[in-house]
All heavy atoms as TSV, in Angstrom:
chain	resi	resn	atom	element	x	y	z
A	1	MET	N	N	-0.453	-14.972	-2.778
A	1	MET	CA	C	0.826	-14.283	-2.864
A	1	MET	C	C	0.619	-12.795	-3.148
A	1	MET	O	O	1.239	-11.962	-2.520
A	1	MET	CB	C	1.663	-14.947	-3.963
A	1	MET	CG	C	2.954	-14.266	-4.241
A	1	MET	SD	S	4.185	-14.800	-3.074
A	1	MET	CE	C	5.613	-14.071	-3.745
A	2	LYS	N	N	-0.261	-12.491	-4.112
A	2	LYS	CA	C	-0.504	-11.094	-4.446
A	2	LYS	C	C	-1.098	-10.344	-3.260
A	2	LYS	O	O	-0.765	-9.197	-3.016
A	2	LYS	CB	C	-1.441	-10.981	-5.641
A	2	LYS	CG	C	-0.796	-11.354	-6.942
A	2	LYS	CD	C	-1.752	-11.176	-8.094
A	2	LYS	CE	C	-1.132	-11.632	-9.383
A	2	LYS	NZ	N	-2.053	-11.513	-10.501
A	3	LYS	N	N	-1.992	-11.006	-2.508
A	3	LYS	CA	C	-2.605	-10.358	-1.348
A	3	LYS	C	C	-1.546	-10.039	-0.297
A	3	LYS	O	O	-1.602	-8.994	0.332
A	3	LYS	CB	C	-3.690	-11.248	-0.751
A	3	LYS	CG	C	-4.847	-11.465	-1.676
A	3	LYS	CD	C	-6.063	-10.851	-1.113
A	3	LYS	CE	C	-7.214	-11.125	-2.062
A	3	LYS	NZ	N	-8.203	-10.112	-2.011
A	4	VAL	N	N	-0.585	-10.930	-0.132
A	4	VAL	CA	C	0.493	-10.685	0.829
A	4	VAL	C	C	1.317	-9.485	0.378
A	4	VAL	O	O	1.633	-8.597	1.172
A	4	VAL	CB	C	1.393	-11.926	0.985
A	4	VAL	CG1	C	2.613	-11.608	1.820
A	4	VAL	CG2	C	0.604	-13.073	1.585
A	5	LEU	N	N	1.636	-9.438	-0.901
A	5	LEU	CA	C	2.403	-8.310	-1.418
A	5	LEU	C	C	1.615	-7.015	-1.302
A	5	LEU	O	O	2.173	-5.968	-0.960
A	5	LEU	CB	C	2.787	-8.559	-2.883
A	5	LEU	CG	C	3.781	-9.687	-3.117
A	5	LEU	CD1	C	3.952	-9.927	-4.613
A	5	LEU	CD2	C	5.112	-9.377	-2.480
A	6	LEU	N	N	0.324	-7.079	-1.549
A	6	LEU	CA	C	-0.504	-5.893	-1.409
A	6	LEU	C	C	-0.553	-5.424	0.034
A	6	LEU	O	O	-0.515	-4.226	0.309
A	6	LEU	CB	C	-1.919	-6.152	-1.920
A	6	LEU	CG	C	-2.074	-6.178	-3.428
A	6	LEU	CD1	C	-3.499	-6.572	-3.809
A	6	LEU	CD2	C	-1.728	-4.840	-4.039
A	7	ALA	N	N	-0.642	-6.365	0.953
A	7	ALA	CA	C	-0.670	-5.998	2.370
A	7	ALA	C	C	0.617	-5.275	2.750
A	7	ALA	O	O	0.588	-4.272	3.460
A	7	ALA	CB	C	-0.879	-7.223	3.247
A	8	VAL	N	N	1.731	-5.773	2.255
A	8	VAL	CA	C	3.014	-5.120	2.526
A	8	VAL	C	C	3.014	-3.725	1.907
A	8	VAL	O	O	3.444	-2.755	2.536
A	8	VAL	CB	C	4.194	-5.954	1.977
A	8	VAL	CG1	C	5.489	-5.176	2.030
A	8	VAL	CG2	C	4.307	-7.259	2.748
A	9	ALA	N	N	2.493	-3.611	0.706
A	9	ALA	CA	C	2.442	-2.309	0.048
A	9	ALA	C	C	1.554	-1.342	0.807
A	9	ALA	O	O	1.866	-0.159	0.939
A	9	ALA	CB	C	1.947	-2.468	-1.387
A	10	VAL	N	N	0.456	-1.843	1.311
A	10	VAL	CA	C	-0.458	-0.987	2.069
A	10	VAL	C	C	0.201	-0.512	3.347
A	10	VAL	O	O	0.117	0.657	3.702
A	10	VAL	CB	C	-1.762	-1.730	2.393
A	10	VAL	CG1	C	-2.580	-0.974	3.421
A	10	VAL	CG2	C	-2.567	-1.917	1.132
A	11	VAL	N	N	0.844	-1.422	4.028
A	11	VAL	CA	C	1.541	-1.047	5.259
A	11	VAL	C	C	2.573	0.017	4.926
A	11	VAL	O	O	2.742	0.982	5.658
A	11	VAL	CB	C	2.196	-2.280	5.909
A	11	VAL	CG1	C	3.135	-1.878	7.021
A	11	VAL	CG2	C	1.122	-3.221	6.427
A	12	ALA	N	N	3.205	-0.122	3.809
A	12	ALA	CA	C	4.205	0.848	3.390
A	12	ALA	C	C	3.581	2.171	2.975
A	12	ALA	O	O	4.189	3.227	3.095
A	12	ALA	CB	C	5.020	0.271	2.240
A	13	ALA	N	N	2.362	2.138	2.515
A	13	ALA	CA	C	1.733	3.313	1.919
A	13	ALA	C	C	1.442	4.439	2.887
A	13	ALA	O	O	1.469	5.599	2.503
A	13	ALA	CB	C	0.440	2.892	1.238
A	14	PHE	N	N	1.159	4.152	4.104
A	14	PHE	CA	C	0.687	5.169	5.040
A	14	PHE	C	C	1.655	6.338	5.204
A	14	PHE	O	O	1.244	7.485	5.243
A	14	PHE	CB	C	0.415	4.527	6.399
A	14	PHE	CG	C	-0.272	5.442	7.346
A	14	PHE	CD1	C	-1.624	5.672	7.245
A	14	PHE	CD2	C	0.439	6.087	8.352
A	14	PHE	CE1	C	-2.274	6.516	8.122
A	14	PHE	CE2	C	-0.193	6.933	9.231
A	14	PHE	CZ	C	-1.554	7.146	9.112
A	15	GLY	N	N	2.911	6.068	5.261
A	15	GLY	CA	C	3.898	7.111	5.517
A	15	GLY	C	C	3.995	8.169	4.445
A	15	GLY	O	O	4.301	9.314	4.733
A	16	MET	N	N	3.720	7.862	3.204
A	16	MET	CA	C	3.884	8.835	2.134
A	16	MET	C	C	2.648	9.687	1.910
A	16	MET	O	O	2.693	10.643	1.144
A	16	MET	CB	C	4.264	8.136	0.837
A	16	MET	CG	C	5.681	7.623	0.857
A	16	MET	SD	S	6.223	7.033	-0.710
A	16	MET	CE	C	6.697	8.559	-1.492
A	17	THR	N	N	1.538	9.381	2.535
A	17	THR	CA	C	0.330	10.154	2.300
A	17	THR	C	C	0.514	11.610	2.685
A	17	THR	O	O	-0.067	12.487	2.074
A	17	THR	CB	C	-0.873	9.560	3.055
A	17	THR	OG1	O	-0.574	9.511	4.447
A	17	THR	CG2	C	-1.218	8.187	2.540
A	18	SER	N	N	1.341	11.879	3.652
A	18	SER	CA	C	1.565	13.252	4.063
A	18	SER	C	C	2.680	13.916	3.261
A	18	SER	O	O	2.917	15.100	3.409
A	18	SER	CB	C	1.897	13.304	5.553
A	18	SER	OG	O	3.086	12.597	5.792
A	19	CYS	N	N	3.337	13.171	2.395
A	19	CYS	CA	C	4.466	13.713	1.634
A	19	CYS	C	C	4.107	14.000	0.186
A	19	CYS	O	O	4.983	14.233	-0.629
A	19	CYS	CB	C	5.631	12.721	1.662
A	19	CYS	SG	S	6.210	12.358	3.318
A	20	GLY	N	N	2.839	13.921	-0.160
A	20	GLY	CA	C	2.441	14.159	-1.528
A	20	GLY	C	C	2.644	12.955	-2.430
A	20	GLY	O	O	2.466	13.048	-3.631
A	21	GLY	N	N	3.028	11.838	-1.875
A	21	GLY	CA	C	3.215	10.622	-2.652
A	21	GLY	C	C	1.910	9.870	-2.793
A	21	GLY	O	O	0.832	10.426	-2.559
A	22	PRO	N	N	1.969	8.613	-3.165
A	22	PRO	CA	C	0.750	7.826	-3.304
A	22	PRO	C	C	0.066	7.637	-1.955
A	22	PRO	O	O	0.701	7.739	-0.907
A	22	PRO	CB	C	1.253	6.482	-3.847
A	22	PRO	CG	C	2.679	6.420	-3.433
A	22	PRO	CD	C	3.167	7.842	-3.402
A	23	ASP	N	N	-1.238	7.384	-1.986
A	23	ASP	CA	C	-1.926	7.113	-0.731
A	23	ASP	C	C	-2.115	5.613	-0.569
A	23	ASP	O	O	-1.710	4.822	-1.432
A	23	ASP	CB	C	-3.253	7.876	-0.634
A	23	ASP	CG	C	-4.276	7.450	-1.662
A	23	ASP	OD1	O	-4.128	6.386	-2.290
A	23	ASP	OD2	O	-5.261	8.197	-1.842
A	24	VAL	N	N	-2.703	5.228	0.526
A	24	VAL	CA	C	-2.872	3.810	0.848
A	24	VAL	C	C	-3.639	3.099	-0.261
A	24	VAL	O	O	-3.276	2.005	-0.670
A	24	VAL	CB	C	-3.586	3.645	2.204
A	24	VAL	CG1	C	-3.888	2.185	2.474
A	24	VAL	CG2	C	-2.739	4.219	3.320
A	25	CYS	N	N	-4.686	3.737	-0.761
A	25	CYS	CA	C	-5.501	3.095	-1.794
A	25	CYS	C	C	-4.714	2.906	-3.090
A	25	CYS	O	O	-4.905	1.917	-3.794
A	25	CYS	CB	C	-6.777	3.894	-2.039
A	25	CYS	SG	S	-7.899	3.878	-0.624
A	26	ASP	N	N	-3.831	3.853	-3.417
A	26	ASP	CA	C	-2.984	3.683	-4.598
A	26	ASP	C	C	-2.160	2.406	-4.472
A	26	ASP	O	O	-2.033	1.629	-5.419
A	26	ASP	CB	C	-2.024	4.864	-4.770
A	26	ASP	CG	C	-2.721	6.150	-5.157
A	26	ASP	OD1	O	-3.839	6.098	-5.707
A	26	ASP	OD2	O	-2.141	7.221	-4.902
A	27	CYS	N	N	-1.623	2.194	-3.293
A	27	CYS	CA	C	-0.794	1.009	-3.071
A	27	CYS	C	C	-1.646	-0.260	-3.039
A	27	CYS	O	O	-1.203	-1.312	-3.494
A	27	CYS	CB	C	0.014	1.170	-1.798
A	27	CYS	SG	S	1.246	2.496	-1.930
A	28	MET	N	N	-2.850	-0.161	-2.504
A	28	MET	CA	C	-3.744	-1.323	-2.478
A	28	MET	C	C	-4.123	-1.750	-3.892
A	28	MET	O	O	-4.335	-2.918	-4.163
A	28	MET	CB	C	-5.037	-1.006	-1.707
A	28	MET	CG	C	-4.884	-1.065	-0.218
A	28	MET	SD	S	-4.469	-2.708	0.395
A	28	MET	CE	C	-5.915	-3.641	-0.070
A	29	ASN	N	N	-4.204	-0.791	-4.800
A	29	ASN	CA	C	-4.626	-1.079	-6.168
A	29	ASN	C	C	-3.460	-1.341	-7.107
A	29	ASN	O	O	-3.641	-1.428	-8.316
A	29	ASN	CB	C	-5.488	0.080	-6.696
A	29	ASN	CG	C	-6.786	0.184	-5.946
A	29	ASN	OD1	O	-7.390	-0.800	-5.576
A	29	ASN	ND2	N	-7.219	1.406	-5.695
A	30	LEU	N	N	-2.279	-1.472	-6.567
A	30	LEU	CA	C	-1.096	-1.760	-7.362
A	30	LEU	C	C	-1.302	-3.077	-8.094
A	30	LEU	O	O	-1.693	-4.080	-7.496
A	30	LEU	CB	C	0.128	-1.836	-6.450
A	30	LEU	CG	C	1.498	-1.939	-7.086
A	30	LEU	CD1	C	1.791	-0.703	-7.934
A	30	LEU	CD2	C	2.565	-2.056	-6.014
A	31	GLU	N	N	-1.075	-3.074	-9.399
A	31	GLU	CA	C	-1.301	-4.266	-10.213
A	31	GLU	C	C	0.009	-5.006	-10.461
A	31	GLU	O	O	1.061	-4.387	-10.584
A	31	GLU	CB	C	-1.936	-3.866	-11.539
A	31	GLU	CG	C	-3.321	-3.282	-11.375
A	31	GLU	CD	C	-3.961	-2.925	-12.703
A	31	GLU	OE1	O	-3.476	-3.386	-13.758
A	31	GLU	OE2	O	-4.947	-2.185	-12.681
A	32	TYR	N	N	-0.115	-6.327	-10.546
A	32	TYR	CA	C	1.039	-7.191	-10.765
A	32	TYR	C	C	0.829	-8.013	-12.031
A	32	TYR	O	O	-0.293	-8.369	-12.367
A	32	TYR	CB	C	1.246	-8.133	-9.570
A	32	TYR	CG	C	1.647	-7.388	-8.320
A	32	TYR	CD1	C	0.694	-6.851	-7.459
A	32	TYR	CD2	C	2.982	-7.198	-8.017
A	32	TYR	CE1	C	1.068	-6.139	-6.322
A	32	TYR	CE2	C	3.367	-6.495	-6.881
A	32	TYR	CZ	C	2.412	-5.974	-6.050
A	32	TYR	OH	O	2.775	-5.272	-4.937
A	33	ASP	N	N	1.935	-8.329	-12.714
A	33	ASP	CA	C	1.840	-9.164	-13.904
A	33	ASP	C	C	1.813	-10.639	-13.502
A	33	ASP	O	O	1.796	-10.971	-12.313
A	33	ASP	CB	C	2.984	-8.875	-14.877
A	33	ASP	CG	C	4.368	-9.197	-14.323
A	33	ASP	OD1	O	4.469	-9.947	-13.334
A	33	ASP	OD2	O	5.349	-8.700	-14.898
A	34	GLU	N	N	1.795	-11.521	-14.488
A	34	GLU	CA	C	1.695	-12.961	-14.233
A	34	GLU	C	C	2.874	-13.504	-13.441
A	34	GLU	O	O	2.766	-14.521	-12.762
A	34	GLU	CB	C	1.577	-13.706	-15.564
A	34	GLU	CG	C	0.296	-13.414	-16.295
A	34	GLU	CD	C	0.262	-14.013	-17.691
A	34	GLU	OE1	O	1.251	-14.651	-18.113
A	34	GLU	OE2	O	-0.762	-13.830	-18.350
A	35	GLU	N	N	4.008	-12.838	-13.523
A	35	GLU	CA	C	5.208	-13.280	-12.815
A	35	GLU	C	C	5.301	-12.706	-11.403
A	35	GLU	O	O	6.253	-12.962	-10.694
A	35	GLU	CB	C	6.452	-12.886	-13.620
A	35	GLU	CG	C	6.523	-13.570	-14.970
A	35	GLU	CD	C	7.677	-13.064	-15.804
A	35	GLU	OE1	O	8.472	-12.224	-15.319
A	35	GLU	OE2	O	7.802	-13.507	-16.958
A	36	GLY	N	N	4.317	-11.908	-11.021
A	36	GLY	CA	C	4.305	-11.332	-9.687
A	36	GLY	C	C	5.085	-10.035	-9.567
A	36	GLY	O	O	5.325	-9.558	-8.466
A	37	LYS	N	N	5.465	-9.462	-10.699
A	37	LYS	CA	C	6.188	-8.189	-10.683
A	37	LYS	C	C	5.182	-7.053	-10.811
A	37	LYS	O	O	4.220	-7.132	-11.568
A	37	LYS	CB	C	7.181	-8.125	-11.838
A	37	LYS	CG	C	8.303	-9.132	-11.724
A	37	LYS	CD	C	9.258	-9.011	-12.869
A	37	LYS	CE	C	10.359	-10.059	-12.762
A	37	LYS	NZ	N	11.267	-9.995	-13.913
A	38	ALA	N	N	5.427	-5.985	-10.080
A	38	ALA	CA	C	4.539	-4.826	-10.142
A	38	ALA	C	C	4.602	-4.214	-11.532
A	38	ALA	O	O	5.680	-4.072	-12.114
A	38	ALA	CB	C	4.939	-3.805	-9.100
A	39	LYS	N	N	3.426	-3.848	-12.056
A	39	LYS	CA	C	3.384	-3.190	-13.354
A	39	LYS	C	C	3.930	-1.769	-13.265
A	39	LYS	O	O	4.395	-1.226	-14.252
A	39	LYS	CB	C	1.949	-3.183	-13.893
A	39	LYS	CG	C	1.471	-4.576	-14.272
A	39	LYS	CD	C	0.078	-4.542	-14.861
A	39	LYS	CE	C	-0.351	-5.943	-15.268
A	39	LYS	NZ	N	-1.704	-5.935	-15.851
A	40	ASP	N	N	3.868	-1.168	-12.083
A	40	ASP	CA	C	4.415	0.164	-11.846
A	40	ASP	C	C	5.488	0.035	-10.763
A	40	ASP	O	O	5.216	0.179	-9.573
A	40	ASP	CB	C	3.306	1.122	-11.416
A	40	ASP	CG	C	3.772	2.559	-11.284
A	40	ASP	OD1	O	5.007	2.796	-11.208
A	40	ASP	OD2	O	2.912	3.455	-11.256
A	41	ALA	N	N	6.702	-0.236	-11.181
A	41	ALA	CA	C	7.796	-0.486	-10.237
A	41	ALA	C	C	8.093	0.732	-9.372
A	41	ALA	O	O	8.444	0.595	-8.199
A	41	ALA	CB	C	9.050	-0.916	-10.991
A	42	ASP	N	N	7.947	1.928	-9.930
A	42	ASP	CA	C	8.216	3.140	-9.146
A	42	ASP	C	C	7.214	3.280	-8.003
A	42	ASP	O	O	7.585	3.611	-6.884
A	42	ASP	CB	C	8.156	4.388	-10.030
A	42	ASP	CG	C	9.319	4.469	-11.009
A	42	ASP	OD1	O	10.394	3.902	-10.705
A	42	ASP	OD2	O	9.158	5.104	-12.063
A	43	LEU	N	N	5.945	3.034	-8.303
A	43	LEU	CA	C	4.916	3.108	-7.261
A	43	LEU	C	C	5.160	2.042	-6.203
A	43	LEU	O	O	5.055	2.316	-5.006
A	43	LEU	CB	C	3.521	2.951	-7.864
A	43	LEU	CG	C	2.368	2.926	-6.867
A	43	LEU	CD1	C	2.321	4.206	-6.046
A	43	LEU	CD2	C	1.056	2.680	-7.573
A	44	GLU	N	N	5.518	0.840	-6.638
A	44	GLU	CA	C	5.789	-0.230	-5.681
A	44	GLU	C	C	6.914	0.170	-4.730
A	44	GLU	O	O	6.802	-0.008	-3.514
A	44	GLU	CB	C	6.166	-1.517	-6.412
A	44	GLU	CG	C	6.451	-2.665	-5.457
A	44	GLU	CD	C	6.910	-3.917	-6.170
A	44	GLU	OE1	O	7.720	-3.822	-7.112
A	44	GLU	OE2	O	6.458	-4.999	-5.771
A	45	LYS	N	N	7.951	0.753	-5.266
A	45	LYS	CA	C	9.085	1.166	-4.428
A	45	LYS	C	C	8.652	2.242	-3.436
A	45	LYS	O	O	9.013	2.203	-2.259
A	45	LYS	CB	C	10.228	1.672	-5.306
A	45	LYS	CG	C	11.472	1.986	-4.535
A	45	LYS	CD	C	12.628	2.321	-5.444
A	45	LYS	CE	C	13.866	2.568	-4.604
A	45	LYS	NZ	N	15.083	2.553	-5.383
A	46	LYS	N	N	7.849	3.213	-3.897
A	46	LYS	CA	C	7.366	4.272	-3.013
A	46	LYS	C	C	6.491	3.694	-1.907
A	46	LYS	O	O	6.576	4.113	-0.754
A	46	LYS	CB	C	6.595	5.317	-3.810
A	46	LYS	CG	C	7.489	6.160	-4.693
A	46	LYS	CD	C	6.678	7.129	-5.526
A	46	LYS	CE	C	7.579	7.923	-6.460
A	46	LYS	NZ	N	6.798	8.831	-7.317
A	47	CYS	N	N	5.668	2.727	-2.257
A	47	CYS	CA	C	4.793	2.099	-1.267
A	47	CYS	C	C	5.612	1.353	-0.211
A	47	CYS	O	O	5.307	1.418	0.973
A	47	CYS	CB	C	3.818	1.144	-1.950
A	47	CYS	SG	S	2.569	1.972	-2.969
A	48	GLU	N	N	6.643	0.662	-0.659
A	48	GLU	CA	C	7.502	-0.059	0.281
A	48	GLU	C	C	8.218	0.906	1.223
A	48	GLU	O	O	8.368	0.630	2.412
A	48	GLU	CB	C	8.517	-0.900	-0.487
A	48	GLU	CG	C	7.902	-2.083	-1.185
A	48	GLU	CD	C	8.887	-2.818	-2.084
A	48	GLU	OE1	O	10.057	-2.394	-2.201
A	48	GLU	OE2	O	8.465	-3.821	-2.684
A	49	GLU	N	N	8.647	2.034	0.697
A	49	GLU	CA	C	9.364	3.021	1.504
A	49	GLU	C	C	8.471	3.605	2.601
A	49	GLU	O	O	8.958	3.976	3.661
A	49	GLU	CB	C	9.900	4.147	0.625
A	49	GLU	CG	C	11.051	3.732	-0.266
A	49	GLU	CD	C	12.303	3.396	0.506
A	49	GLU	OE1	O	12.633	4.105	1.474
A	49	GLU	OE2	O	12.966	2.409	0.136
A	50	MET	N	N	7.173	3.690	2.330
A	50	MET	CA	C	6.255	4.294	3.290
A	50	MET	C	C	6.212	3.562	4.623
A	50	MET	O	O	5.991	4.176	5.658
A	50	MET	CB	C	4.836	4.300	2.722
A	50	MET	CG	C	4.602	5.322	1.701
A	50	MET	SD	S	2.841	5.294	1.393
A	50	MET	CE	C	2.791	5.657	-0.306
A	51	GLY	N	N	6.387	2.271	4.602
A	51	GLY	CA	C	6.256	1.483	5.815
A	51	GLY	C	C	7.499	1.412	6.677
A	51	GLY	O	O	7.445	0.933	7.801
A	52	LYS	N	N	8.589	1.914	6.171
A	52	LYS	CA	C	9.840	1.836	6.929
A	52	LYS	C	C	9.790	2.721	8.168
A	52	LYS	O	O	9.261	3.823	8.141
A	52	LYS	CB	C	11.016	2.238	6.044
A	52	LYS	CG	C	11.318	1.199	4.992
A	52	LYS	CD	C	12.560	1.544	4.238
A	52	LYS	CE	C	12.869	0.451	3.232
A	52	LYS	NZ	N	14.070	0.747	2.460
A	53	ASP	N	N	10.351	2.214	9.235
A	53	ASP	CA	C	10.492	2.958	10.493
A	53	ASP	C	C	9.168	3.387	11.104
A	53	ASP	O	O	9.083	4.415	11.762
A	53	ASP	CB	C	11.397	4.185	10.296
A	53	ASP	CG	C	12.770	3.808	9.798
A	53	ASP	OD1	O	13.300	2.774	10.268
A	53	ASP	OD2	O	13.319	4.526	8.946
A	54	LYS	N	N	8.112	2.618	10.883
A	54	LYS	CA	C	6.802	2.929	11.460
A	54	LYS	C	C	6.604	2.114	12.728
A	54	LYS	O	O	7.050	0.980	12.841
A	54	LYS	CB	C	5.673	2.603	10.477
A	54	LYS	CG	C	5.725	3.390	9.196
A	54	LYS	CD	C	5.450	4.848	9.461
A	54	LYS	CE	C	5.485	5.618	8.167
A	54	LYS	NZ	N	5.848	6.992	8.336
A	55	SER	N	N	5.902	2.713	13.686
A	55	SER	CA	C	5.585	2.011	14.926
A	55	SER	C	C	4.450	1.019	14.666
A	55	SER	O	O	3.777	1.085	13.638
A	55	SER	CB	C	5.156	3.011	15.998
A	55	SER	OG	O	3.897	3.577	15.657
A	56	GLU	N	N	4.238	0.125	15.614
A	56	GLU	CA	C	3.135	-0.837	15.497
A	56	GLU	C	C	1.799	-0.112	15.364
A	56	GLU	O	O	0.945	-0.505	14.589
A	56	GLU	CB	C	3.111	-1.777	16.710
A	56	GLU	CG	C	4.201	-2.811	16.712
A	56	GLU	CD	C	4.074	-3.802	15.569
A	56	GLU	OE1	O	2.947	-4.233	15.262
A	56	GLU	OE2	O	5.106	-4.131	14.972
A	57	GLU	N	N	1.640	0.963	16.115
A	57	GLU	CA	C	0.397	1.740	16.075
A	57	GLU	C	C	0.185	2.354	14.686
A	57	GLU	O	O	-0.919	2.322	14.143
A	57	GLU	CB	C	0.430	2.845	17.125
A	57	GLU	CG	C	-0.861	3.639	17.206
A	57	GLU	CD	C	-0.811	4.665	18.316
A	57	GLU	OE1	O	-0.703	4.258	19.494
A	57	GLU	OE2	O	-0.873	5.864	17.993
A	58	GLU	N	N	1.240	2.901	14.114
A	58	GLU	CA	C	1.144	3.487	12.774
A	58	GLU	C	C	0.815	2.425	11.731
A	58	GLU	O	O	0.016	2.670	10.821
A	58	GLU	CB	C	2.447	4.189	12.407
A	58	GLU	CG	C	2.691	5.454	13.195
A	58	GLU	CD	C	4.077	6.032	12.976
A	58	GLU	OE1	O	5.067	5.245	12.994
A	58	GLU	OE2	O	4.171	7.255	12.807
A	59	LEU	N	N	1.403	1.241	11.871
A	59	LEU	CA	C	1.118	0.163	10.936
A	59	LEU	C	C	-0.337	-0.293	11.045
A	59	LEU	O	O	-0.992	-0.578	10.035
A	59	LEU	CB	C	2.070	-1.013	11.172
A	59	LEU	CG	C	3.538	-0.726	10.890
A	59	LEU	CD1	C	4.392	-1.929	11.296
A	59	LEU	CD2	C	3.766	-0.371	9.432
A	60	GLU	N	N	-0.859	-0.337	12.266
A	60	GLU	CA	C	-2.257	-0.705	12.464
A	60	GLU	C	C	-3.182	0.330	11.828
A	60	GLU	O	O	-4.188	-0.024	11.212
A	60	GLU	CB	C	-2.566	-0.850	13.952
A	60	GLU	CG	C	-1.975	-2.102	14.566
A	60	GLU	CD	C	-2.209	-2.209	16.064
A	60	GLU	OE1	O	-3.151	-1.564	16.574
A	60	GLU	OE2	O	-1.450	-2.935	16.719
A	61	GLU	N	N	-2.843	1.601	11.958
A	61	GLU	CA	C	-3.631	2.668	11.335
A	61	GLU	C	C	-3.637	2.510	9.817
A	61	GLU	O	O	-4.657	2.725	9.161
A	61	GLU	CB	C	-3.075	4.036	11.712
A	61	GLU	CG	C	-3.325	4.424	13.146
A	61	GLU	CD	C	-2.655	5.745	13.514
A	61	GLU	OE1	O	-2.157	6.458	12.605
A	61	GLU	OE2	O	-2.627	6.058	14.713
A	62	MET	N	N	-2.501	2.127	9.264
A	62	MET	CA	C	-2.411	1.919	7.824
A	62	MET	C	C	-3.319	0.784	7.378
A	62	MET	O	O	-3.984	0.881	6.346
A	62	MET	CB	C	-0.956	1.629	7.433
A	62	MET	CG	C	-0.063	2.832	7.596
A	62	MET	SD	S	1.709	2.469	7.465
A	62	MET	CE	C	1.808	1.705	5.877
A	63	MET	N	N	-3.359	-0.281	8.149
A	63	MET	CA	C	-4.215	-1.415	7.794
A	63	MET	C	C	-5.690	-1.029	7.874
A	63	MET	O	O	-6.492	-1.458	7.052
A	63	MET	CB	C	-3.916	-2.618	8.690
A	63	MET	CG	C	-2.538	-3.216	8.462
A	63	MET	SD	S	-2.185	-3.658	6.737
A	63	MET	CE	C	-3.302	-5.029	6.521
A	64	GLU	N	N	-6.052	-0.199	8.848
A	64	GLU	CA	C	-7.433	0.283	8.954
A	64	GLU	C	C	-7.784	1.128	7.731
A	64	GLU	O	O	-8.880	1.030	7.190
A	64	GLU	CB	C	-7.639	1.078	10.244
A	64	GLU	CG	C	-7.636	0.215	11.484
A	64	GLU	CD	C	-8.716	-0.839	11.476
A	64	GLU	OE1	O	-9.870	-0.529	11.109
A	64	GLU	OE2	O	-8.400	-2.004	11.821
A	65	GLU	N	N	-6.866	1.963	7.312
A	65	GLU	CA	C	-7.079	2.788	6.119
A	65	GLU	C	C	-7.231	1.901	4.881
A	65	GLU	O	O	-8.059	2.165	4.015
A	65	GLU	CB	C	-5.916	3.762	5.938
A	65	GLU	CG	C	-6.101	4.746	4.816
A	65	GLU	CD	C	-7.199	5.750	5.074
A	65	GLU	OE1	O	-7.500	6.055	6.245
A	65	GLU	OE2	O	-7.774	6.257	4.088
A	66	ALA	N	N	-6.462	0.828	4.827
A	66	ALA	CA	C	-6.544	-0.102	3.698
A	66	ALA	C	C	-7.921	-0.767	3.633
A	66	ALA	O	O	-8.457	-0.980	2.551
A	66	ALA	CB	C	-5.447	-1.157	3.815
A	67	LYS	N	N	-8.482	-1.071	4.774
A	67	LYS	CA	C	-9.814	-1.678	4.800
A	67	LYS	C	C	-10.850	-0.732	4.220
A	67	LYS	O	O	-11.785	-1.163	3.560
A	67	LYS	CB	C	-10.195	-2.065	6.231
A	67	LYS	CG	C	-9.397	-3.226	6.769
A	67	LYS	CD	C	-9.752	-3.505	8.220
A	67	LYS	CE	C	-8.867	-4.588	8.806
A	67	LYS	NZ	N	-9.140	-4.800	10.227
A	68	LYS	N	N	-10.679	0.551	4.439
A	68	LYS	CA	C	-11.594	1.542	3.873
A	68	LYS	C	C	-11.489	1.573	2.354
A	68	LYS	O	O	-12.474	1.807	1.668
A	68	LYS	CB	C	-11.305	2.922	4.446
A	68	LYS	CG	C	-11.615	3.042	5.923
A	68	LYS	CD	C	-11.228	4.409	6.442
A	68	LYS	CE	C	-11.390	4.485	7.945
A	68	LYS	NZ	N	-10.902	5.767	8.490
A	69	CYS	N	N	-10.301	1.341	1.826
A	69	CYS	CA	C	-10.122	1.310	0.377
A	69	CYS	C	C	-10.936	0.193	-0.249
A	69	CYS	O	O	-11.541	0.386	-1.293
A	69	CYS	CB	C	-8.644	1.095	0.010
A	69	CYS	SG	S	-7.556	2.435	0.499
A	70	ASP	N	N	-10.955	-0.960	0.396
A	70	ASP	CA	C	-11.728	-2.091	-0.113
A	70	ASP	C	C	-13.200	-1.724	-0.210
A	70	ASP	O	O	-13.865	-2.037	-1.176
A	70	ASP	CB	C	-11.585	-3.310	0.792
A	70	ASP	CG	C	-10.197	-3.944	0.692
A	70	ASP	OD1	O	-9.507	-3.717	-0.310
A	70	ASP	OD2	O	-9.826	-4.660	1.641
A	71	LYS	N	N	-13.719	-1.031	0.776
A	71	LYS	CA	C	-15.130	-0.649	0.803
A	71	LYS	C	C	-15.419	0.359	-0.312
A	71	LYS	O	O	-16.444	0.303	-0.945
A	71	LYS	CB	C	-15.520	-0.086	2.160
A	71	LYS	CG	C	-15.542	-1.142	3.230
A	71	LYS	CD	C	-15.905	-0.574	4.583
A	71	LYS	CE	C	-15.847	-1.671	5.626
A	71	LYS	NZ	N	-16.100	-1.170	6.970
A	72	LYS	N	N	-14.505	1.280	-0.568
A	72	LYS	CA	C	-14.690	2.263	-1.635
A	72	LYS	C	C	-14.732	1.580	-2.991
A	72	LYS	O	O	-15.490	1.946	-3.856
A	72	LYS	CB	C	-13.557	3.297	-1.610
A	72	LYS	CG	C	-13.615	4.240	-0.454
A	72	LYS	CD	C	-12.419	5.187	-0.501
A	72	LYS	CE	C	-12.327	6.027	0.753
A	72	LYS	NZ	N	-11.108	6.845	0.773
A	73	ASP	N	N	-13.888	0.558	-3.178
A	73	ASP	CA	C	-13.832	-0.157	-4.443
A	73	ASP	C	C	-15.115	-0.923	-4.714
A	73	ASP	O	O	-15.495	-1.123	-5.863
A	73	ASP	CB	C	-12.644	-1.128	-4.470
A	73	ASP	CG	C	-11.306	-0.388	-4.503
A	73	ASP	OD1	O	-11.293	0.809	-4.878
A	73	ASP	OD2	O	-10.287	-1.004	-4.128
A	74	GLU	N	N	-15.792	-1.385	-3.669
A	74	GLU	CA	C	-17.002	-2.172	-3.817
A	74	GLU	C	C	-18.202	-1.313	-4.195
A	74	GLU	O	O	-19.153	-1.784	-4.738
A	74	GLU	CB	C	-17.301	-2.930	-2.517
A	74	GLU	CG	C	-16.311	-4.031	-2.229
A	74	GLU	CD	C	-16.519	-4.667	-0.870
A	74	GLU	OE1	O	-17.473	-4.272	-0.170
A	74	GLU	OE2	O	-15.731	-5.550	-0.499
A	75	GLU	N	N	-18.151	-0.016	-3.870
A	75	GLU	CA	C	-19.294	0.869	-4.111
A	75	GLU	C	C	-19.458	1.206	-5.565
A	75	GLU	O	O	-18.740	1.104	-6.420
A	75	GLU	CB	C	-19.146	2.171	-3.313
A	75	GLU	CG	C	-19.232	1.910	-1.839
A	75	GLU	CD	C	-19.005	3.187	-1.015
A	75	GLU	OE1	O	-18.658	4.228	-1.595
A	75	GLU	OE2	O	-19.189	3.113	0.192
């Protein structure tokens, strides 16, 4: 469930990177409590807003960027 929510957040994240908001990795690292609620509700909302009105191509680019975040976290 958390991975699904993170994927949605990541898809949402791409649009705000150019607006000075959070980047894709910020949204990928969004933490949730035991009830599945985001610990940072403001960041979650910003991440969700990023994905609105994006084309399929833009969403795919966001997912590629999200994959890079995973690799950075492992290093």
